[in-house]
Backbone as a chain_set.jsonl record, in Angstrom:
{"seq": "XXXXXXXXXXXXXXXXXXXXXXXXXXXXXXXXXXXXXXXXXXXXXXXXXXXXXXXXXXXXXXXXXXXXXXXXXXXXXXXXXXXXXXXXXXXXXXXXXXXXXXXXXXXXXXXXXXXXXXXXXXXXXXXXXXXXXXXXXXXXXXXXXXXXXXXXXXXXXXXXXXX", "coords": {"N": [[-20.754, -3.21, 6.316], [-19.125, -2.5, 3.33], [-17.297, 0.371, 2.334], [-18.229, 2.491, -0.512], [-16.274, 3.703, -1.658], [-14.147, 1.319, -1.659], [-15.456, -0.466, -3.229], [-15.455, 0.942, -5.802], [-12.844, 0.642, -6.448], [-12.369, -1.61, -7.849], [-11.272, -3.44, -10.576], [-9.152, -3.245, -13.405], [-5.523, -1.718, -13.383], [-3.3, 0.497, -14.429], [-0.294, 1.985, -14.308], [2.839, 4.159, -12.501], [5.293, 3.28, -10.914], [7.145, 4.964, -8.162], [10.133, 4.466, -6.057], [11.856, 5.153, -3.417], [14.633, 4.455, -1.626], [16.585, 5.412, 0.045], [16.628, 8.587, 1.95], [14.686, 11.343, 0.388], [16.0, 10.591, -2.091], [15.323, 9.622, -4.903], [15.586, 6.134, -6.072], [14.241, 3.984, -7.695], [11.826, 3.981, -10.941], [9.236, 2.974, -12.586], [6.75, 0.83, -14.624], [3.892, -0.221, -13.611], [1.183, -2.877, -12.895], [-2.01, -3.274, -11.9], [-4.148, -4.841, -10.277], [-7.468, -4.902, -8.768], [-10.031, -6.742, -6.812], [-12.882, -8.372, -5.74], [-13.7, -10.146, -2.758], [-14.503, -13.139, -1.569], [-17.922, -12.316, -2.097], [-17.266, -9.579, -1.595], [-16.698, -8.854, 0.955], [-13.978, -8.599, 1.577], [-11.311, -7.252, -0.41], [-9.087, -7.619, -2.741], [-5.833, -6.498, -4.265], [-3.705, -6.993, -6.477], [-0.421, -7.028, -7.622], [1.425, -6.431, -10.239], [5.326, -5.117, -10.936], [8.664, -3.363, -11.582], [11.906, -3.468, -9.889], [15.047, -1.823, -9.657], [15.148, -3.301, -12.24], [14.751, -5.727, -11.774], [12.14, -8.158, -11.065], [8.986, -7.333, -9.362], [6.324, -8.362, -6.708], [3.435, -8.03, -5.701], [0.824, -8.506, -2.701], [-2.291, -7.131, -1.166], [-4.875, -7.415, 1.123], [-7.313, -6.073, 1.711], [-9.868, -4.458, 4.184], [-12.863, -3.19, 5.328], [-13.494, -2.724, 8.0], [-16.586, -2.71, 9.716], [-17.237, -2.215, 12.468], [-15.286, -1.47, 13.756], [-14.928, 0.861, 12.346], [-12.504, 1.371, 10.768], [-10.037, 1.255, 8.545], [-8.71, -2.176, 6.842], [-5.111, -3.83, 6.484], [-3.719, -6.309, 4.967], [-0.313, -6.835, 4.138], [1.803, -8.046, 1.558], [4.812, -8.535, -0.056], [7.288, -9.049, -2.559], [9.687, -7.879, -2.204], [9.885, -5.78, -0.465], [8.664, -6.611, 2.141], [10.206, -9.723, 2.303], [10.048, -12.425, 4.048], [7.366, -12.045, 4.894], [4.7, -10.445, 7.06], [2.66, -7.776, 6.692], [0.648, -5.568, 8.622], [-1.738, -3.206, 8.817], [-3.63, -0.987, 9.637], [-6.432, 1.823, 9.967], [-7.607, 5.074, 9.322], [-11.021, 6.404, 8.001], [-10.648, 8.596, 5.089], [-11.22, 11.836, 3.052], [-12.296, 10.57, -0.106], [-10.9, 8.395, 0.506], [-8.044, 6.627, 2.565], [-6.283, 6.282, 5.214], [-3.897, 4.133, 6.999], [-1.81, 2.397, 8.983], [1.124, 0.533, 10.112], [3.721, -1.839, 11.818], [6.806, -3.096, 11.33], [9.546, -5.323, 11.72], [12.873, -4.703, 11.695], [16.446, -5.368, 10.362], [19.093, -4.143, 12.326], [17.942, -2.5, 13.397], [17.23, 0.816, 15.735], [18.51, 0.329, 18.69], [16.185, -0.604, 21.305], [15.363, -1.128, 25.065], [15.99, -4.403, 25.291], [15.385, -5.622, 22.883], [15.188, -4.496, 19.368], [14.197, -1.633, 17.823], [10.725, -1.561, 16.67], [10.155, -0.553, 12.949], [7.648, 2.093, 11.498], [5.048, 1.992, 9.213], [3.389, 4.075, 6.722], [0.671, 3.839, 5.151], [-1.205, 5.362, 2.728], [-4.402, 5.901, 0.332], [-5.641, 7.16, -2.128], [-8.647, 7.771, -3.575], [-9.569, 9.797, -7.023], [-11.996, 11.52, -8.863], [-11.617, 11.456, -11.32], [-10.866, 9.011, -12.223], [-8.585, 8.095, -11.017], [-6.008, 6.812, -9.254], [-4.013, 7.121, -6.076], [-1.551, 5.845, -4.534], [0.437, 5.715, -1.637], [3.728, 5.584, 0.278], [5.154, 5.56, 3.422], [8.092, 5.127, 5.612], [8.43, 5.16, 8.406], [10.571, 5.941, 11.33], [12.06, 4.771, 14.223], [12.326, 7.364, 15.557], [10.231, 8.752, 14.968], [10.397, 10.234, 12.459], [8.828, 10.755, 9.557], [9.679, 8.932, 5.971], [9.545, 9.411, 2.631], [8.662, 6.29, 1.165], [7.125, 4.969, -0.818], [5.269, 5.456, -3.76], [2.538, 5.449, -5.669], [1.394, 5.369, -8.802], [-1.322, 5.016, -10.317], [-3.947, 4.654, -13.22], [-7.436, 4.501, -14.519], [-7.347, 1.117, -16.401], [-9.328, -0.505, -17.008], [-11.126, 0.619, -18.174], [-10.39, 1.304, -20.542], [-10.08, -1.245, -21.992], [-12.556, -1.925, -22.595]], "CA": [[-21.051, -2.592, 4.856], [-18.08, -2.225, 2.256], [-17.849, 1.888, 1.671], [-18.373, 2.798, -1.748], [-14.836, 3.681, -1.86], [-13.604, -0.129, -2.111], [-16.266, -0.778, -4.63], [-15.001, 1.804, -6.989], [-11.278, 0.098, -6.847], [-12.611, -3.058, -8.746], [-10.939, -3.042, -11.96], [-7.692, -3.192, -13.75], [-5.317, -0.115, -13.181], [-2.167, 1.011, -14.585], [0.39, 3.422, -13.573], [4.115, 4.306, -12.369], [5.739, 3.232, -8.706], [8.077, 5.328, -7.386], [10.388, 4.225, -4.696], [13.004, 5.672, -2.356], [15.184, 3.71, -0.466], [17.28, 6.907, 0.731], [15.393, 9.859, 2.211], [15.126, 12.288, -0.412], [16.713, 10.216, -3.393], [14.668, 8.113, -5.868], [15.859, 5.169, -6.395], [13.949, 3.933, -9.246], [10.893, 4.646, -11.436], [8.946, 1.41, -13.294], [5.378, 0.697, -15.04], [3.4, -1.288, -12.493], [0.299, -2.987, -12.806], [-2.686, -3.61, -10.395], [-5.967, -5.234, -10.612], [-8.551, -5.165, -7.542], [-10.943, -7.862, -6.991], [-13.502, -8.411, -4.111], [-13.179, -11.528, -2.166], [-16.536, -13.713, -0.803], [-18.923, -11.737, -2.151], [-17.349, -8.008, -1.587], [-16.571, -8.604, 2.412], [-12.674, -8.114, 1.387], [-10.76, -6.553, -1.608], [-7.344, -8.499, -2.962], [-5.052, -5.946, -5.318], [-2.456, -8.011, -6.786], [0.349, -5.675, -8.631], [3.409, -6.272, -10.602], [6.096, -4.217, -10.718], [10.351, -4.044, -10.799], [12.273, -2.524, -8.886], [16.156, -2.032, -9.964], [15.015, -3.728, -13.659], [14.276, -6.974, -11.657], [10.118, -8.333, -11.124], [7.972, -7.036, -8.037], [5.071, -8.524, -7.045], [2.664, -8.095, -4.011], [-0.868, -8.397, -2.764], [-2.674, -6.484, 0.106], [-6.166, -8.013, 1.483], [-8.024, -4.612, 2.592], [-10.961, -4.774, 4.097], [-13.557, -2.001, 6.081], [-14.287, -3.258, 9.829], [-17.676, -1.634, 10.312], [-17.985, -2.65, 14.054], [-14.325, -0.599, 14.617], [-14.945, 1.824, 11.735], [-11.285, 1.656, 10.142], [-9.391, -0.029, 7.581], [-7.091, -2.873, 7.883], [-4.952, -4.067, 5.417], [-2.547, -7.39, 5.072], [0.303, -7.21, 2.609], [2.989, -9.181, 1.094], [5.237, -8.239, -1.217], [8.764, -9.76, -2.26], [10.866, -7.003, -2.012], [9.55, -4.669, 1.001], [8.147, -7.615, 3.295], [10.796, -10.663, 2.567], [9.033, -13.199, 4.656], [6.702, -11.375, 6.639], [3.407, -9.81, 6.422], [2.487, -6.249, 7.548], [-0.796, -5.58, 9.304], [-2.31, -1.584, 9.07], [-5.154, -0.452, 10.337], [-6.361, 3.082, 9.718], [-9.006, 5.63, 9.189], [-11.352, 6.8, 6.241], [-10.425, 10.286, 4.79], [-11.622, 12.134, 2.415], [-11.853, 10.147, -0.919], [-9.533, 7.353, 0.478], [-8.173, 6.005, 3.92], [-4.779, 6.004, 6.184], [-3.276, 2.931, 7.404], [-0.544, 2.392, 9.724], [1.604, -0.607, 10.607], [4.825, -1.614, 11.842], [7.378, -4.08, 10.269], [10.935, -5.211, 12.082], [13.87, -4.21, 10.875], [17.163, -6.165, 10.812], [20.246, -3.298, 12.433], [17.307, -0.925, 13.849], [17.923, 1.248, 16.744], [18.059, -1.069, 20.228], [14.833, -0.053, 22.819], [15.926, -1.835, 25.678], [16.607, -5.89, 24.859], [15.126, -5.943, 21.912], [15.224, -4.176, 18.27], [12.438, -0.794, 17.812], [10.096, -1.765, 15.139], [9.895, 0.826, 12.091], [6.298, 1.848, 11.251], [5.059, 2.027, 7.542], [1.762, 4.033, 6.819], [0.325, 3.991, 3.747], [-2.292, 6.686, 1.882], [-5.168, 6.071, -0.724], [-6.859, 8.586, -2.585], [-8.94, 7.876, -5.607], [-9.798, 10.707, -7.905], [-13.056, 11.726, -9.343], [-10.901, 11.344, -13.012], [-10.289, 7.573, -12.179], [-7.119, 7.994, -10.908], [-5.644, 6.123, -7.685], [-2.627, 7.17, -5.745], [-1.247, 4.962, -3.227], [1.652, 6.395, -1.126], [3.681, 4.671, 1.741], [6.413, 6.043, 4.281], [8.423, 4.306, 6.664], [8.526, 5.794, 10.055], [11.683, 6.037, 11.838], [11.574, 4.948, 15.835], [12.466, 8.573, 16.341], [8.67, 9.693, 14.344], [10.173, 10.947, 11.601], [8.701, 9.673, 8.601], [10.683, 9.283, 4.784], [8.729, 8.832, 1.614], [9.09, 5.479, 0.1], [6.633, 4.523, -2.7], [3.991, 6.595, -4.315], [1.999, 4.492, -7.041], [-0.072, 6.413, -9.539], [-2.486, 4.812, -11.229], [-5.331, 5.422, -13.673], [-7.858, 2.78, -14.353], [-7.329, 0.77, -17.594], [-10.389, -1.331, -17.73], [-11.836, 1.645, -18.93], [-9.855, 1.482, -22.301], [-10.275, -2.327, -22.317], [-13.972, -2.538, -23.043]], "C": [[-19.928, -2.084, 4.551], [-18.407, -0.555, 1.738], [-17.54, 1.684, -0.031], [-17.147, 2.638, -2.447], [-14.156, 2.64, -2.363], [-14.225, -0.455, -3.503], [-15.484, -0.108, -5.943], [-13.422, 1.523, -7.114], [-11.357, -0.822, -8.005], [-12.192, -2.615, -10.33], [-9.325, -3.214, -11.885], [-7.034, -1.589, -13.892], [-3.822, -0.443, -13.869], [-1.285, 1.919, -14.608], [2.351, 3.579, -13.721], [4.416, 3.777, -10.949], [7.446, 3.667, -8.791], [8.456, 5.048, -6.286], [11.867, 4.643, -4.538], [13.45, 4.523, -1.458], [16.19, 4.642, 0.308], [16.057, 8.384, 1.123], [15.86, 10.762, 1.167], [15.701, 11.618, -2.179], [15.761, 8.696, -3.817], [15.65, 7.378, -6.535], [15.452, 4.023, -7.7], [12.627, 4.308, -9.589], [10.172, 3.428, -12.192], [7.63, 1.616, -13.625], [4.971, -0.08, -13.821], [1.788, -1.304, -13.072], [-0.822, -3.671, -12.169], [-3.815, -3.897, -11.042], [-6.4, -5.294, -8.735], [-9.782, -5.811, -8.135], [-11.826, -8.008, -5.197], [-13.53, -9.848, -4.411], [-14.74, -11.922, -1.348], [-17.309, -12.731, -0.657], [-18.444, -9.882, -1.864], [-16.759, -7.556, 0.12], [-14.835, -7.931, 2.694], [-12.759, -7.8, 0.106], [-9.345, -7.012, -1.792], [-7.136, -7.123, -4.339], [-3.732, -6.484, -5.372], [-1.627, -7.063, -7.61], [1.478, -6.613, -8.816], [3.756, -5.244, -11.207], [7.547, -4.682, -10.903], [10.823, -3.319, -10.353], [13.897, -2.828, -8.947], [16.392, -3.106, -10.968], [14.848, -5.609, -13.1], [12.776, -7.147, -10.996], [9.858, -8.024, -9.473], [7.129, -7.625, -7.965], [4.4, -8.742, -6.026], [1.265, -8.118, -4.382], [-1.263, -7.43, -1.346], [-4.332, -7.216, -0.04], [-6.636, -6.85, 2.381], [-9.596, -5.145, 2.944], [-11.479, -3.458, 5.286], [-14.381, -2.469, 7.54], [-15.475, -2.119, 9.86], [-17.808, -1.227, 11.69], [-16.567, -1.347, 14.434], [-14.047, 0.877, 13.369], [-13.775, 2.334, 11.083], [-11.115, 0.578, 9.037], [-8.613, -0.929, 7.821], [-7.084, -3.628, 6.255], [-3.78, -5.347, 5.388], [-1.759, -7.425, 3.971], [1.416, -8.021, 2.813], [3.467, -8.5, 0.094], [6.539, -8.761, -1.313], [9.441, -9.238, -2.411], [10.694, -6.611, -0.837], [9.79, -5.767, 2.285], [8.705, -8.578, 3.491], [9.66, -11.779, 3.045], [7.91, -13.111, 5.32], [5.191, -10.793, 5.98], [3.086, -8.788, 7.306], [1.109, -6.396, 7.257], [-0.652, -4.216, 9.321], [-3.294, -1.974, 9.066], [-5.111, 1.422, 10.492], [-7.564, 3.711, 9.744], [-9.636, 6.133, 8.295], [-10.737, 8.141, 6.525], [-11.44, 10.567, 3.557], [-11.169, 11.212, 1.358], [-10.708, 8.893, -0.703], [-9.663, 7.273, 2.223], [-6.51, 6.154, 4.014], [-4.993, 4.822, 6.736], [-1.92, 3.106, 8.053], [0.251, 0.935, 10.327], [3.138, -1.005, 11.162], [5.755, -2.978, 11.403], [9.12, -4.132, 11.49], [11.837, -5.209, 10.936], [15.437, -4.592, 11.265], [18.427, -4.182, 11.322], [19.601, -2.114, 12.783], [17.657, -0.515, 15.282], [17.397, 0.517, 18.158], [17.068, 0.179, 21.109], [15.302, -1.066, 23.439], [16.08, -3.089, 25.398], [16.207, -5.976, 23.597], [15.006, -4.634, 20.418], [13.648, -3.146, 18.357], [11.937, -1.2, 16.619], [10.325, 0.142, 14.242], [8.302, 0.929, 11.819], [6.413, 1.929, 9.79], [3.727, 2.692, 7.212], [1.442, 3.997, 5.382], [-1.268, 4.767, 3.409], [-2.895, 5.668, 0.598], [-5.747, 6.801, -1.135], [-7.58, 7.675, -3.968], [-9.683, 8.983, -5.63], [-10.879, 10.865, -8.482], [-13.308, 11.117, -10.776], [-10.634, 9.864, -12.899], [-9.293, 7.466, -12.29], [-6.728, 7.705, -9.513], [-3.987, 6.491, -7.399], [-2.28, 6.604, -4.2], [0.272, 5.226, -2.757], [1.897, 5.828, -0.007], [4.661, 5.47, 2.032], [6.583, 5.395, 5.183], [8.441, 5.421, 7.546], [9.055, 5.093, 10.683], [11.336, 5.644, 13.658], [11.146, 6.162, 16.219], [10.546, 9.466, 16.093], [8.707, 10.143, 13.205], [9.762, 9.686, 10.294], [9.265, 10.057, 7.031], [9.635, 8.639, 4.011], [9.646, 7.595, 1.295], [8.55, 4.922, -1.128], [5.652, 5.604, -2.674], [3.816, 5.986, -6.021], [1.299, 5.523, -7.523], [-0.676, 5.665, -10.507], [-3.412, 5.368, -11.831], [-5.875, 4.005, -14.484], [-7.712, 2.358, -16.049], [-7.915, 0.195, -17.991], [-11.649, -0.419, -18.573], [-11.81, 1.669, -20.379], [-10.161, 0.07, -22.893], [-11.472, -2.598, -22.613], [-14.57, -2.04, -24.242]], "O": [[-19.489, -1.211, 5.3], [-19.353, -0.21, 1.03], [-16.778, 0.88, -0.568], [-16.868, 1.889, -3.384], [-13.54, 2.799, -3.417], [-13.647, -0.648, -4.573], [-15.029, -0.742, -6.896], [-12.783, 2.218, -7.903], [-10.572, -0.818, -8.953], [-12.671, -1.724, -11.03], [-8.543, -3.29, -10.936], [-7.623, -0.587, -14.3], [-3.316, -1.563, -13.798], [-1.734, 2.952, -15.106], [3.017, 3.233, -14.697], [3.661, 3.953, -9.993], [8.457, 3.102, -9.209], [7.68, 5.167, -5.338], [12.794, 4.495, -5.335], [12.735, 3.833, -0.731], [16.464, 4.239, 1.439], [15.048, 8.849, 0.594], [17.049, 11.007, 0.962], [15.707, 12.294, -3.209], [15.592, 7.547, -3.41], [16.419, 7.821, -7.388], [16.241, 3.419, -8.427], [12.042, 4.965, -8.728], [11.103, 2.659, -12.432], [7.104, 2.56, -13.035], [5.841, -0.542, -13.083], [1.194, -0.329, -13.533], [-0.553, -4.827, -11.844], [-4.334, -3.399, -12.041], [-5.703, -5.658, -7.787], [-10.364, -5.674, -9.211], [-11.454, -7.811, -4.04], [-13.458, -10.525, -5.437], [-15.634, -11.267, -0.812], [-17.546, -12.188, 0.422], [-19.321, -9.023, -1.953], [-16.474, -6.418, 0.493], [-14.481, -7.142, 3.57], [-13.781, -7.913, -0.571], [-8.499, -6.735, -0.942], [-8.016, -6.844, -5.153], [-2.857, -6.433, -4.508], [-2.252, -6.273, -8.318], [2.172, -7.274, -8.043], [3.029, -4.501, -11.866], [7.91, -5.824, -10.62], [10.26, -2.227, -10.281], [14.269, -3.879, -8.425], [17.399, -3.811, -10.904], [14.836, -6.547, -13.897], [12.309, -6.173, -10.406], [10.536, -8.498, -8.562], [6.624, -7.809, -9.073], [4.721, -9.703, -5.328], [0.653, -7.939, -5.435], [-0.358, -7.107, -0.577], [-4.856, -7.482, -1.121], [-6.363, -6.74, 3.576], [-10.302, -5.917, 2.295], [-10.653, -2.87, 5.983], [-15.567, -2.483, 7.872], [-15.291, -0.909, 9.999], [-18.336, -0.185, 12.077], [-16.785, -0.443, 15.241], [-13.159, 1.716, 13.52], [-13.757, 3.523, 10.767], [-11.716, -0.455, 8.745], [-7.818, -0.858, 8.758], [-7.927, -3.893, 5.398], [-2.78, -5.022, 6.029], [-2.175, -7.896, 2.913], [1.868, -8.532, 3.837], [2.721, -7.87, -0.656], [7.091, -8.993, -0.238], [10.376, -9.857, -2.92], [11.426, -7.131, 0.005], [10.707, -5.797, 3.105], [8.409, -9.069, 4.579], [8.582, -11.934, 2.472], [7.493, -13.9, 6.168], [4.776, -10.751, 4.822], [3.21, -8.885, 8.527], [0.501, -6.938, 6.334], [0.41, -3.782, 9.767], [-3.832, -3.0, 8.65], [-4.196, 2.121, 10.927], [-8.567, 3.105, 10.121], [-8.869, 6.506, 7.408], [-10.419, 8.673, 7.588], [-12.272, 9.757, 3.149], [-9.999, 10.836, 1.424], [-9.872, 8.538, -1.534], [-10.599, 7.577, 2.963], [-5.712, 6.138, 3.077], [-6.131, 4.419, 6.976], [-1.065, 3.891, 7.642], [-0.426, 0.335, 11.161], [3.911, -0.141, 10.746], [5.073, -3.967, 11.134], [9.649, -3.108, 11.921], [11.704, -5.536, 9.757], [15.814, -4.216, 12.375], [18.376, -3.227, 10.547], [20.101, -0.994, 12.681], [18.276, -1.291, 16.01], [16.255, 0.255, 18.535], [17.255, 1.364, 21.386], [15.713, -2.011, 22.765], [17.062, -2.825, 24.705], [17.02, -6.692, 23.014], [14.549, -3.603, 20.911], [12.524, -3.5, 18.713], [12.619, -1.209, 15.594], [10.512, 1.293, 14.637], [7.659, -0.116, 11.912], [7.476, 1.942, 9.17], [2.77, 1.939, 7.387], [2.335, 4.203, 4.56], [-2.295, 4.507, 4.037], [-2.186, 4.866, -0.008], [-6.619, 7.281, -0.411], [-7.082, 7.149, -4.963], [-10.377, 9.33, -4.674], [-10.958, 9.757, -9.013], [-14.295, 10.607, -11.304], [-9.946, 9.521, -13.861], [-8.744, 6.936, -13.256], [-7.179, 8.428, -8.624], [-3.03, 6.268, -8.14], [-2.704, 6.936, -3.093], [1.21, 4.944, -3.502], [1.011, 5.491, 0.778], [5.162, 6.143, 1.131], [5.625, 4.923, 5.796], [8.468, 6.589, 7.157], [8.694, 3.939, 10.915], [10.431, 6.232, 14.251], [10.14, 6.389, 16.892], [9.948, 10.322, 16.746], [7.683, 10.5, 12.622], [10.088, 8.516, 10.097], [9.346, 11.248, 6.732], [8.96, 7.677, 4.379], [10.871, 7.626, 1.17], [9.145, 4.528, -2.131], [5.348, 6.398, -1.784], [4.515, 6.03, -7.034], [0.713, 6.396, -6.883], [-0.338, 5.873, -11.673], [-3.899, 6.41, -11.392], [-5.289, 2.998, -14.883], [-7.949, 3.219, -16.896], [-7.749, -0.101, -19.174], [-12.624, -0.718, -19.262], [-12.699, 1.918, -21.193], [-10.468, -0.003, -24.083], [-11.59, -3.762, -22.996], [-15.655, -2.483, -24.621]]}, "num_chains": 1, "name": "protein.A"}
């Protein structure tokens, strides 16, 4: 069963995307346009977005699901800047008006752990407000466990204006 939250995301959104590449240093703020569509009758939802970073086009997608067996949200994320040629898989729990998911990814030059490199974590929260605004925030999680703000997307529903 799909939560009402995911159905509430369907449609077009416009807003701003702020990106931090260093702790506490805002690197970029650019307009962003996103669309949420249901996939295969609403079993999953697709979030496609277009923006820019440093004046260069940025594009990405998330496939979002609510797994009713494990009672968790799951996301597969691809992005032509952050993820290079990889896919970030995240999962997590419902929260009031949203959800929070956590995944991990490999980093070149990361801290040494044993024979390999320690992966970094990536936490993302979705918060849908009654005024039809949506905030998506993401943090890098260093191998030490410290979280560093990375992305803040603040969307306003635009398809309400388009009708």
